[in-house]
BALOBA-1460 file (C-alpha; in Angstrom, 3 decimals):
// residues 285
<rec num="1" residu="x" x="0.000" y="0.000" z="0.000"/>
<rec num="2" residu="x" x="1.061" y="3.576" z="-0.606"/>
<rec num="3" residu="x" x="0.746" y="4.448" z="3.085"/>
<rec num="4" residu="x" x="2.966" y="1.542" z="4.116"/>
<rec num="5" residu="x" x="5.517" y="2.476" z="1.465"/>
<rec num="6" residu="x" x="5.616" y="6.037" z="2.743"/>
<rec num="7" residu="x" x="6.109" y="4.954" z="6.359"/>
<rec num="8" residu="x" x="8.870" y="2.537" z="5.337"/>
<rec num="9" residu="x" x="10.853" y="5.358" z="3.674"/>
<rec num="10" residu="x" x="9.540" y="8.205" z="5.801"/>
<rec num="11" residu="x" x="12.894" y="9.646" z="6.855"/>
<rec num="12" residu="x" x="14.297" y="9.831" z="3.315"/>
<rec num="13" residu="x" x="11.062" y="11.340" z="1.988"/>
<rec num="14" residu="x" x="11.027" y="13.987" z="4.728"/>
<rec num="15" residu="x" x="14.582" y="15.050" z="3.884"/>
<rec num="16" residu="x" x="13.657" y="15.211" z="0.208"/>
<rec num="17" residu="x" x="10.541" y="17.293" z="0.887"/>
<rec num="18" residu="x" x="12.491" y="19.810" z="2.974"/>
<rec num="19" residu="x" x="15.183" y="20.022" z="0.290"/>
<rec num="20" residu="x" x="12.484" y="20.636" z="-2.333"/>
<rec num="21" residu="x" x="10.813" y="23.256" z="-0.144"/>
<rec num="22" residu="x" x="14.008" y="25.255" z="0.394"/>
<rec num="23" residu="x" x="15.036" y="24.921" z="-3.269"/>
<rec num="24" residu="x" x="11.685" y="26.291" z="-4.457"/>
<rec num="25" residu="x" x="11.981" y="29.135" z="-1.952"/>
<rec num="26" residu="x" x="15.451" y="29.978" z="-3.241"/>
<rec num="27" residu="x" x="14.393" y="30.050" z="-6.897"/>
<rec num="28" residu="x" x="11.200" y="31.987" z="-6.173"/>
<rec num="29" residu="x" x="12.977" y="34.666" z="-4.155"/>
<rec num="30" residu="x" x="15.739" y="34.910" z="-6.751"/>
<rec num="31" residu="x" x="13.153" y="35.434" z="-9.490"/>
<rec num="32" residu="x" x="11.359" y="38.156" z="-7.515"/>
<rec num="33" residu="x" x="14.606" y="39.984" z="-6.686"/>
<rec num="34" residu="x" x="15.783" y="39.793" z="-10.312"/>
<rec num="35" residu="x" x="12.530" y="41.222" z="-11.624"/>
<rec num="36" residu="x" x="12.611" y="44.068" z="-9.109"/>
<rec num="37" residu="x" x="16.196" y="44.851" z="-10.084"/>
<rec num="38" residu="x" x="15.267" y="44.927" z="-13.775"/>
<rec num="39" residu="x" x="12.250" y="47.182" z="-13.209"/>
<rec num="40" residu="x" x="14.078" y="49.614" z="-10.951"/>
<rec num="41" residu="x" x="17.440" y="49.370" z="-12.712"/>
<rec num="42" residu="x" x="19.472" y="49.128" z="-9.498"/>
<rec num="43" residu="x" x="22.593" y="47.980" z="-11.309"/>
<rec num="44" residu="x" x="23.167" y="44.666" z="-9.493"/>
<rec num="45" residu="x" x="24.288" y="41.526" z="-11.317"/>
<rec num="46" residu="x" x="22.262" y="38.316" z="-11.402"/>
<rec num="47" residu="x" x="24.857" y="36.267" z="-9.510"/>
<rec num="48" residu="x" x="24.535" y="38.662" z="-6.584"/>
<rec num="49" residu="x" x="20.856" y="37.815" z="-6.162"/>
<rec num="50" residu="x" x="21.709" y="34.117" z="-6.311"/>
<rec num="51" residu="x" x="24.237" y="34.631" z="-3.518"/>
<rec num="52" residu="x" x="21.956" y="36.802" z="-1.399"/>
<rec num="53" residu="x" x="18.919" y="34.558" z="-1.584"/>
<rec num="54" residu="x" x="20.962" y="31.351" z="-1.566"/>
<rec num="55" residu="x" x="22.888" y="32.293" z="1.596"/>
<rec num="56" residu="x" x="19.643" y="33.200" z="3.356"/>
<rec num="57" residu="x" x="17.856" y="29.981" z="2.371"/>
<rec num="58" residu="x" x="20.897" y="27.838" z="3.183"/>
<rec num="59" residu="x" x="21.097" y="29.297" z="6.688"/>
<rec num="60" residu="x" x="17.394" y="28.618" z="7.220"/>
<rec num="61" residu="x" x="17.942" y="24.997" z="6.188"/>
<rec num="62" residu="x" x="20.900" y="24.712" z="8.573"/>
<rec num="63" residu="x" x="18.818" y="26.191" z="11.393"/>
<rec num="64" residu="x" x="15.890" y="23.810" z="10.839"/>
<rec num="65" residu="x" x="17.321" y="21.075" z="13.153"/>
<rec num="66" residu="x" x="17.672" y="23.727" z="15.861"/>
<rec num="67" residu="x" x="14.001" y="24.641" z="15.463"/>
<rec num="68" residu="x" x="13.026" y="20.976" z="15.741"/>
<rec num="69" residu="x" x="15.153" y="20.596" z="18.874"/>
<rec num="70" residu="x" x="13.520" y="23.635" z="20.461"/>
<rec num="71" residu="x" x="10.096" y="22.236" z="19.617"/>
<rec num="72" residu="x" x="10.958" y="18.915" z="21.291"/>
<rec num="73" residu="x" x="11.833" y="20.800" z="24.474"/>
<rec num="74" residu="x" x="8.918" y="23.240" z="24.239"/>
<rec num="75" residu="x" x="6.083" y="21.458" z="22.388"/>
<rec num="76" residu="x" x="2.855" y="23.336" z="21.689"/>
<rec num="77" residu="x" x="0.526" y="20.883" z="23.361"/>
<rec num="78" residu="x" x="-2.334" y="20.870" z="25.795"/>
<rec num="79" residu="x" x="-1.486" y="22.209" z="29.230"/>
<rec num="80" residu="x" x="1.693" y="24.054" z="28.276"/>
<rec num="81" residu="x" x="0.796" y="25.695" z="24.971"/>
<rec num="82" residu="x" x="0.636" y="29.219" z="26.410"/>
<rec num="83" residu="x" x="3.959" y="29.042" z="28.206"/>
<rec num="84" residu="x" x="5.777" y="27.302" z="25.362"/>
<rec num="85" residu="x" x="4.340" y="29.656" z="22.763"/>
<rec num="86" residu="x" x="5.829" y="32.564" z="24.705"/>
<rec num="87" residu="x" x="9.173" y="30.739" z="24.794"/>
<rec num="88" residu="x" x="9.063" y="30.211" z="21.036"/>
<rec num="89" residu="x" x="8.388" y="33.918" z="20.523"/>
<rec num="90" residu="x" x="11.520" y="34.711" z="22.537"/>
<rec num="91" residu="x" x="13.523" y="32.127" z="20.590"/>
<rec num="92" residu="x" x="12.813" y="34.005" z="17.363"/>
<rec num="93" residu="x" x="15.418" y="36.550" z="18.518"/>
<rec num="94" residu="x" x="18.471" y="34.212" z="18.643"/>
<rec num="95" residu="x" x="17.070" y="32.395" z="15.586"/>
<rec num="96" residu="x" x="17.105" y="35.628" z="13.586"/>
<rec num="97" residu="x" x="20.537" y="36.668" z="14.867"/>
<rec num="98" residu="x" x="22.069" y="33.315" z="13.876"/>
<rec num="99" residu="x" x="20.409" y="33.546" z="10.485"/>
<rec num="100" residu="x" x="21.725" y="37.049" z="9.795"/>
<rec num="101" residu="x" x="25.255" y="36.442" z="11.059"/>
<rec num="102" residu="x" x="25.525" y="33.208" z="9.071"/>
<rec num="103" residu="x" x="24.274" y="34.600" z="5.774"/>
<rec num="104" residu="x" x="26.391" y="37.764" z="6.072"/>
<rec num="105" residu="x" x="29.467" y="35.607" z="6.697"/>
<rec num="106" residu="x" x="28.694" y="33.551" z="3.582"/>
<rec num="107" residu="x" x="28.137" y="36.620" z="1.432"/>
<rec num="108" residu="x" x="31.328" y="38.278" z="2.695"/>
<rec num="109" residu="x" x="33.372" y="35.171" z="1.874"/>
<rec num="110" residu="x" x="31.904" y="34.842" z="-1.645"/>
<rec num="111" residu="x" x="32.392" y="38.522" z="-2.442"/>
<rec num="112" residu="x" x="35.964" y="38.244" z="-1.208"/>
<rec num="113" residu="x" x="36.593" y="35.353" z="-3.599"/>
<rec num="114" residu="x" x="35.181" y="37.501" z="-6.395"/>
<rec num="115" residu="x" x="37.643" y="40.247" z="-5.517"/>
<rec num="116" residu="x" x="35.055" y="42.588" z="-4.045"/>
<rec num="117" residu="x" x="33.490" y="43.389" z="-0.694"/>
<rec num="118" residu="x" x="30.006" y="42.938" z="0.708"/>
<rec num="119" residu="x" x="28.247" y="45.758" z="2.553"/>
<rec num="120" residu="x" x="25.333" y="44.631" z="4.722"/>
<rec num="121" residu="x" x="24.308" y="48.212" z="5.421"/>
<rec num="122" residu="x" x="23.388" y="49.919" z="8.672"/>
<rec num="123" residu="x" x="23.369" y="46.997" z="11.138"/>
<rec num="124" residu="x" x="20.667" y="48.162" z="13.612"/>
<rec num="125" residu="x" x="18.201" y="48.967" z="10.831"/>
<rec num="126" residu="x" x="19.022" y="45.862" z="8.815"/>
<rec num="127" residu="x" x="18.806" y="43.585" z="11.861"/>
<rec num="128" residu="x" x="15.323" y="44.903" z="12.638"/>
<rec num="129" residu="x" x="14.280" y="44.444" z="9.006"/>
<rec num="130" residu="x" x="15.638" y="40.891" z="8.897"/>
<rec num="131" residu="x" x="14.007" y="40.046" z="12.238"/>
<rec num="132" residu="x" x="10.584" y="40.936" z="10.879"/>
<rec num="133" residu="x" x="11.113" y="38.527" z="8.003"/>
<rec num="134" residu="x" x="12.634" y="35.840" z="10.229"/>
<rec num="135" residu="x" x="9.732" y="36.067" z="12.669"/>
<rec num="136" residu="x" x="7.313" y="35.217" z="9.849"/>
<rec num="137" residu="x" x="9.592" y="32.432" z="8.613"/>
<rec num="138" residu="x" x="9.918" y="30.904" z="12.084"/>
<rec num="139" residu="x" x="6.126" y="30.843" z="12.478"/>
<rec num="140" residu="x" x="5.698" y="29.423" z="8.969"/>
<rec num="141" residu="x" x="8.169" y="26.583" z="9.546"/>
<rec num="142" residu="x" x="6.654" y="25.757" z="12.927"/>
<rec num="143" residu="x" x="3.200" y="25.698" z="11.366"/>
<rec num="144" residu="x" x="4.387" y="23.383" z="8.585"/>
<rec num="145" residu="x" x="5.902" y="21.024" z="11.165"/>
<rec num="146" residu="x" x="2.674" y="20.743" z="13.157"/>
<rec num="147" residu="x" x="0.533" y="20.402" z="10.046"/>
<rec num="148" residu="x" x="2.790" y="17.602" z="8.812"/>
<rec num="149" residu="x" x="2.582" y="15.812" z="12.174"/>
<rec num="150" residu="x" x="-1.202" y="16.010" z="12.104"/>
<rec num="151" residu="x" x="-1.298" y="14.518" z="8.608"/>
<rec num="152" residu="x" x="1.216" y="11.857" z="9.650"/>
<rec num="153" residu="x" x="-0.993" y="10.763" z="12.547"/>
<rec num="154" residu="x" x="-3.947" y="10.427" z="10.158"/>
<rec num="155" residu="x" x="-1.783" y="8.376" z="7.790"/>
<rec num="156" residu="x" x="-0.596" y="6.099" z="10.592"/>
<rec num="157" residu="x" x="-4.159" y="5.395" z="11.624"/>
<rec num="158" residu="x" x="-4.929" y="4.210" z="8.097"/>
<rec num="159" residu="x" x="-1.839" y="2.031" z="7.817"/>
<rec num="160" residu="x" x="-2.499" y="-1.694" z="8.023"/>
<rec num="161" residu="x" x="0.309" y="-4.068" z="8.900"/>
<rec num="162" residu="x" x="0.191" y="-7.688" z="7.668"/>
<rec num="163" residu="x" x="-1.634" y="-10.010" z="10.018"/>
<rec num="164" residu="x" x="0.117" y="-12.853" z="11.758"/>
<rec num="165" residu="x" x="-0.363" y="-16.249" z="10.085"/>
<rec num="166" residu="x" x="-2.285" y="-18.824" z="12.035"/>
<rec num="167" residu="x" x="0.011" y="-21.769" z="12.563"/>
<rec num="168" residu="x" x="-0.747" y="-24.949" z="14.505"/>
<rec num="169" residu="x" x="-3.488" y="-25.547" z="17.046"/>
<rec num="170" residu="x" x="-5.135" y="-22.532" z="18.641"/>
<rec num="171" residu="x" x="-3.702" y="-21.666" z="22.035"/>
<rec num="172" residu="x" x="-5.744" y="-22.289" z="25.113"/>
<rec num="173" residu="x" x="-7.638" y="-19.177" z="26.214"/>
<rec num="174" residu="x" x="-5.878" y="-17.142" z="28.876"/>
<rec num="175" residu="x" x="-7.885" y="-16.431" z="31.991"/>
<rec num="176" residu="x" x="-8.357" y="-12.694" z="32.082"/>
<rec num="177" residu="x" x="-9.486" y="-11.240" z="35.396"/>
<rec num="178" residu="x" x="-12.151" y="-8.549" z="35.429"/>
<rec num="179" residu="x" x="-10.593" y="-6.905" z="38.477"/>
<rec num="180" residu="x" x="-7.391" y="-6.882" z="40.538"/>
<rec num="181" residu="x" x="-7.068" y="-6.954" z="44.312"/>
<rec num="182" residu="x" x="-4.447" y="-4.389" z="45.347"/>
<rec num="183" residu="x" x="-3.142" y="-3.234" z="48.702"/>
<rec num="184" residu="x" x="-2.578" y="0.438" z="49.406"/>
<rec num="185" residu="x" x="-2.007" y="2.262" z="52.678"/>
<rec num="186" residu="x" x="-2.903" y="-0.842" z="54.671"/>
<rec num="187" residu="x" x="-6.193" y="-1.286" z="52.842"/>
<rec num="188" residu="x" x="-7.332" y="-3.598" z="50.067"/>
<rec num="189" residu="x" x="-9.044" y="-2.317" z="46.926"/>
<rec num="190" residu="x" x="-10.754" y="-4.002" z="43.998"/>
<rec num="191" residu="x" x="-9.664" y="-2.319" z="40.758"/>
<rec num="192" residu="x" x="-11.888" y="-2.864" z="37.729"/>
<rec num="193" residu="x" x="-9.716" y="-3.733" z="34.713"/>
<rec num="194" residu="x" x="-12.026" y="-1.764" z="32.403"/>
<rec num="195" residu="x" x="-11.257" y="1.414" z="34.377"/>
<rec num="196" residu="x" x="-7.464" y="1.187" z="34.017"/>
<rec num="197" residu="x" x="-6.211" y="3.996" z="31.777"/>
<rec num="198" residu="x" x="-2.489" y="3.247" z="31.780"/>
<rec num="199" residu="x" x="0.121" y="1.195" z="33.594"/>
<rec num="200" residu="x" x="3.631" y="2.197" z="34.643"/>
<rec num="201" residu="x" x="6.482" y="-0.062" z="35.752"/>
<rec num="202" residu="x" x="7.829" y="0.676" z="39.247"/>
<rec num="203" residu="x" x="10.541" y="-1.790" z="40.284"/>
<rec num="204" residu="x" x="8.927" y="-5.018" z="41.504"/>
<rec num="205" residu="x" x="5.507" y="-3.417" z="41.136"/>
<rec num="206" residu="x" x="3.359" y="-1.930" z="38.416"/>
<rec num="207" residu="x" x="1.288" y="1.178" z="39.076"/>
<rec num="208" residu="x" x="-2.292" y="1.037" z="37.804"/>
<rec num="209" residu="x" x="-3.558" y="4.505" z="36.882"/>
<rec num="210" residu="x" x="-7.276" y="5.256" z="36.734"/>
<rec num="211" residu="x" x="-9.288" y="8.435" z="37.246"/>
<rec num="212" residu="x" x="-6.305" y="10.271" z="38.689"/>
<rec num="213" residu="x" x="-5.604" y="7.583" z="41.288"/>
<rec num="214" residu="x" x="-2.664" y="5.153" z="41.467"/>
<rec num="215" residu="x" x="-2.830" y="1.572" z="42.746"/>
<rec num="216" residu="x" x="0.401" y="-0.485" z="43.107"/>
<rec num="217" residu="x" x="0.208" y="-4.138" z="42.088"/>
<rec num="218" residu="x" x="3.025" y="-6.602" z="42.712"/>
<rec num="219" residu="x" x="3.607" y="-7.940" z="39.221"/>
<rec num="220" residu="x" x="5.846" y="-7.539" z="36.173"/>
<rec num="221" residu="x" x="4.905" y="-5.747" z="32.976"/>
<rec num="222" residu="x" x="5.202" y="-8.917" z="30.892"/>
<rec num="223" residu="x" x="3.075" y="-11.057" z="33.218"/>
<rec num="224" residu="x" x="0.467" y="-8.350" z="33.631"/>
<rec num="225" residu="x" x="0.207" y="-7.866" z="29.864"/>
<rec num="226" residu="x" x="-0.487" y="-11.597" z="29.453"/>
<rec num="227" residu="x" x="-3.449" y="-11.223" z="31.809"/>
<rec num="228" residu="x" x="-4.892" y="-8.186" z="30.044"/>
<rec num="229" residu="x" x="-7.117" y="-8.278" z="26.976"/>
<rec num="230" residu="x" x="-4.853" y="-7.687" z="23.918"/>
<rec num="231" residu="x" x="-7.773" y="-5.994" z="22.154"/>
<rec num="232" residu="x" x="-7.986" y="-3.454" z="24.941"/>
<rec num="233" residu="x" x="-4.398" y="-2.883" z="26.071"/>
<rec num="234" residu="x" x="-1.097" y="-2.421" z="24.279"/>
<rec num="235" residu="x" x="2.471" y="-2.083" z="25.459"/>
<rec num="236" residu="x" x="4.071" y="1.060" z="24.050"/>
<rec num="237" residu="x" x="7.308" y="1.219" z="26.041"/>
<rec num="238" residu="x" x="9.342" y="-1.042" z="28.290"/>
<rec num="239" residu="x" x="7.782" y="0.839" z="31.207"/>
<rec num="240" residu="x" x="4.273" y="1.668" z="29.924"/>
<rec num="241" residu="x" x="1.039" y="-0.049" z="28.921"/>
<rec num="242" residu="x" x="-2.008" y="1.933" z="27.790"/>
<rec num="243" residu="x" x="-5.659" y="1.159" z="27.287"/>
<rec num="244" residu="x" x="-6.607" y="1.779" z="23.662"/>
<rec num="245" residu="x" x="-9.982" y="3.338" z="24.469"/>
<rec num="246" residu="x" x="-8.285" y="6.175" z="26.357"/>
<rec num="247" residu="x" x="-5.898" y="7.196" z="23.542"/>
<rec num="248" residu="x" x="-6.783" y="10.613" z="22.181"/>
<rec num="249" residu="x" x="-3.845" y="11.300" z="19.861"/>
<rec num="250" residu="x" x="-0.561" y="9.753" z="18.724"/>
<rec num="251" residu="x" x="2.140" y="12.321" z="18.015"/>
<rec num="252" residu="x" x="5.143" y="11.182" z="15.920"/>
<rec num="253" residu="x" x="8.511" y="12.592" z="17.011"/>
<rec num="254" residu="x" x="11.508" y="13.448" z="14.869"/>
<rec num="255" residu="x" x="13.604" y="10.854" z="16.743"/>
<rec num="256" residu="x" x="11.445" y="8.042" z="15.343"/>
<rec num="257" residu="x" x="9.666" y="7.561" z="18.661"/>
<rec num="258" residu="x" x="6.186" y="8.876" z="19.393"/>
<rec num="259" residu="x" x="4.107" y="10.363" z="22.173"/>
<rec num="260" residu="x" x="0.586" y="9.339" z="23.185"/>
<rec num="261" residu="x" x="-1.860" y="11.949" z="24.446"/>
<rec num="262" residu="x" x="-4.540" y="10.281" z="26.533"/>
<rec num="263" residu="x" x="-8.015" y="11.793" z="26.716"/>
<rec num="264" residu="x" x="-7.288" y="13.000" z="30.261"/>
<rec num="265" residu="x" x="-4.241" y="14.983" z="29.048"/>
<rec num="266" residu="x" x="-1.636" y="12.489" z="30.293"/>
<rec num="267" residu="x" x="1.332" y="11.980" z="27.951"/>
<rec num="268" residu="x" x="2.892" y="8.541" z="27.481"/>
<rec num="269" residu="x" x="6.151" y="7.915" z="25.557"/>
<rec num="270" residu="x" x="6.168" y="5.367" z="22.725"/>
<rec num="271" residu="x" x="9.496" y="3.754" z="21.851"/>
<rec num="272" residu="x" x="10.370" y="2.641" z="18.327"/>
<rec num="273" residu="x" x="10.471" y="-0.977" z="19.511"/>
<rec num="274" residu="x" x="6.711" y="-0.968" z="20.213"/>
<rec num="275" residu="x" x="5.584" y="1.624" z="17.639"/>
<rec num="276" residu="x" x="4.580" y="-0.872" z="14.926"/>
<rec num="277" residu="x" x="2.628" y="-2.980" z="17.400"/>
<rec num="278" residu="x" x="0.704" y="0.095" z="18.536"/>
<rec num="279" residu="x" x="0.036" y="1.081" z="14.926"/>
<rec num="280" residu="x" x="-1.310" y="-2.401" z="14.167"/>
<rec num="281" residu="x" x="-3.687" y="-2.372" z="17.133"/>
<rec num="282" residu="x" x="-5.116" y="1.092" z="16.492"/>
<rec num="283" residu="x" x="-5.558" y="0.493" z="12.737"/>
<rec num="284" residu="x" x="-9.197" y="-0.106" z="11.743"/>
<rec num="285" residu="x" x="-10.139" y="-3.712" z="11.005"/>
């Protein structure tokens, strides 16, 4: 399927799409600058516009990994969107400064090789002018990143992985309890399995999370998973199990891992080792 093919080569395709995006930007800005120069007869040569626009676009491409790193540390997600949005607005300042310093250095070096000199102009005024443009670019790139992640989540939900072949005699049904008896603060509680939202490993125990409460159960993740309904629960990390009905969103990360947003706002990490299994269980039948 096309979706499966995309996911199999996702990283290479992403690099290619970014390269195409920046290349189109370079050519478009070069064309606009050349036409303005022709109409106003400013006396600049065509290669100068290639250098000016090319150095700017190249620096933006080099700064893209920095933007992605900042977004990993300050994601725009429920609960922290206001604070992290303010942080991103502040980060546009060093972003713009790095962009300007880098492109001016490139232009100066190229002009020097051509036997000339590059004049950036009045620095305070030019820095303010470039910041206004960089602010828009920063917001545009961040918007593209989040739009792409949204589309990627939709694609992952539609991706079907091959089913496992049925070999040999069917296994004997596993006894699956409807509730667990747990001890907490000297008391015993009956925890309904259907109410468990997520499970977290804690040494020799596992913590059962439901409705904002935590109940420790002496068990291992592997043994507990065998006792849970595979149609209702999935392991997403060596330390986490989640109930499928409580998953609100799956957010892919640039590292290849992912992050689950439960309906109650809780975030659960998804490691690459368990990502395909999660994708198979959330895919429609």
